[in-house]
BABABA-464769 format. One record per residue (C-alpha): residue in one letter; x, y, z. Coordinates in steps of 0.5 Angstrom, whole numbers, plus 500, padded with zeros to 3 digits. Each point is the difference from the previous one (the first is absolute). Layout:
REM BABABA-464769
AXYZ...
//
This chain:
REM BABABA-464769
X434081735X499493495X492498500X500492498X495494501X503494503X501497494X505506498X503500507X503492499X502502493X505505502X501497506X498506505X496499505X494505503X502506504X493501501X493499498X494504497X494498503X495504497X500505496X494506498X498505495X493504502X497505495X494505503X496506497X504505497X497505505X503494507X507500496X503502506X498494504X502493495X507499504X497499507X495496496X505497497X504498506X494497503X498495494X508498501X500499507X493496500X504496494X505498504X495499506X504505504X498507504X503506500X503499508X504493495X504505496X506504504X503504493X496502494X504503494X496504496X500505493X501507502X494502498X496495503X502501507X498507500X492498499X501494506X504502504X494500505X500493500X506500503X500506505X499494506X508500500X499492501X504499492X506503497X499503493X505503496X499505494X503497492X501506497X498500492X504503495X505505501
//
C-alpha cells in the first residue's frame, strides 16, 4: 500500500485506487481501554459523515477486534481478522 497526497500521485503519474475519508484515534480512562477501538470507529464514521450501515467491510487489527466484535454481530458488515506478528 502506498499512501500519497494528490501532488505525490501527479509527480509519480499514478491513479488513486482508494481515498481515505477519515481516520480517528481515541483514548479513555485505563479502566475502559477495551472500549477505545469502538470509540475510534464511531469517531471516524462521524468525521466521514457515514453510519455503520454505510460500510460493508472492515479490516481490523486482531487485538482490537477481539474487544469490539459485538459491534459487528448484527450480520450487516463483513470483517477480517488481521493477525499481527507471528
